[in-house]
C-alpha positions in Angstrom: 0.0 0.0 0.0 2.8 2.4 0.9 4.5 1.9 -2.5 1.2 2.7 -4.3 0.9 5.9 -2.3 4.4 7.0 -3.1 3.8 6.4 -6.9 0.7 8.6 -6.7 2.7 11.4 -5.1 5.4 11.1 -7.7 2.9 11.0 -10.5 1.0 14.0 -9.2 4.2 16.1 -8.9 5.2 15.1 -12.5 1.7 15.9 -13.8 1.6 19.3 -12.0 5.0 20.3 -13.5 4.1 19.1 -17.0 0.7 20.8 -16.8 2.2 24.2 -15.7 5.1 24.0 -18.2 2.9 23.1 -21.1 0.4 25.9 -20.4 3.1 28.5 -19.6 5.0 27.7 -22.8 1.9 28.2 -25.0 -0.2 25.1 -25.2 -2.8 25.4 -22.4 -5.5 23.5 -24.3 -3.3 20.4 -24.6 -2.3 20.8 -20.9 -6.0 20.8 -19.9 -6.7 17.9 -22.2 -3.9 15.8 -20.6 -3.9 16.8 -17.0 -7.2 18.4 -15.8 -10.2 16.4 -14.4 -13.9 17.0 -15.0 -13.9 20.1 -12.8 -11.3 22.9 -12.6 -11.7 25.3 -9.7 -9.6 28.4 -10.0 -8.6 30.7 -7.1 -6.3 33.1 -8.9 -8.4 36.3 -9.1 -7.1 37.2 -12.6 -8.4 33.9 -14.1 -12.0 32.8 -14.5 -13.3 29.5 -13.1 -13.2 26.4 -15.3 -10.9 25.3 -18.1 -11.8 27.7 -20.9 -10.9 30.9 -18.9 -7.6 29.1 -18.0 -6.9 28.4 -21.7 -7.8 31.9 -22.7 -5.6 33.5 -20.0 -2.5 31.4 -20.9 -3.0 31.9 -24.6 -3.1 35.7 -24.0 0.0 35.6 -21.8 1.9 33.6 -24.4 0.9 36.0 -27.2 1.7 39.1 -25.1 4.9 37.7 -23.5 6.3 34.9 -25.7 9.8 35.2 -24.3 9.0 34.6 -20.6 10.7 31.7 -18.9 10.0 29.4 -16.0 12.2 27.2 -13.8 10.7 24.7 -11.4 12.8 25.1 -8.2 11.0 22.5 -6.1 7.8 20.4 -5.9 6.3 19.0 -2.8 3.4 16.4 -2.7 1.2 15.4 0.2 -2.0 13.5 0.1 -3.9 14.9 -3.0 -2.0 18.3 -3.1 1.2 19.4 -5.0 3.0 22.6 -4.3 5.3 24.1 -6.9 7.9 26.8 -6.2 9.0 28.5 -9.4 11.3 31.2 -10.7 9.8 33.2 -13.6 11.6 35.8 -15.8 9.4 38.1 -17.8 10.2 40.8 -20.4 12.3 43.6 -19.0 14.0 41.1 -16.8 11.3 41.2 -14.1 11.8 38.2 -11.9 9.1 36.6 -9.9 8.9 33.9 -7.3 5.6 31.9 -7.5 4.0 29.3 -5.3 1.3 27.2 -6.9 -0.9 24.6 -5.2 -2.8 22.0 -7.1 -5.4 19.6 -5.8 -5.8 16.2 -7.6 -8.7 13.8 -8.0 -8.3 10.1 -7.4 -7.4 9.6 -11.1 -4.3 11.9 -10.9 -6.1 14.8 -12.6 -5.9 18.5 -11.5 -9.2 19.8 -10.2 -8.3 22.9 -8.2 -5.5 25.6 -8.2 -4.3 28.3 -5.9 -1.3 30.6 -6.3 0.8 33.5 -5.0 3.3 35.5 -7.0 5.9 38.0 -5.7 8.2 40.3 -7.6 11.8 39.4 -6.5 13.3 42.6 -4.9 16.7 43.9 -5.9 17.7 44.0 -2.2 16.7 42.2 0.9 17.4 42.7 4.6 19.0 39.3 5.0 20.9 38.6 1.7 19.2 35.2 1.3 17.7 34.2 -2.1 14.0 33.7 -2.6 14.7 30.0 -3.1 
C-alpha cells in the first residue's frame, strides 16, 4: 500500500510540472486535455473558473509575452496536493517567485488551483535568495 501511495505522489508532482510548463509555454488547451479532471476550480483572481478561462488566460499571456521563462525550483506532494515553487523571468528582466498549489482527484487529474506571486526585490534585509 505504501509503495502505491508514493507512486501517486510522484505521478502528481510530475503531472503538476508538466501541466504548468505546457500551459506556460503556449499550449494550455493540450495541458487541460492531458492533466485536468472533470472540474477545474480556480482561485487566482485574474483567471476565471473552469478550463476555458484558464486556456484563454494562458494563450493571452503567451501571445503578449512569448519570451517569458520558468524554472521549477521545487515540488512537494502530500495527500492529494502538490506545491510548486518556481522562478519566472518576464520581459524587461522582471523576476518573480511563485508558489502554486494543485489539488488532484483520485485519477491523478488536477481539479483545483491556488497561487501566490511576488516580484523578486533587488535588495533584501538578509541577503538570502527567494529560493
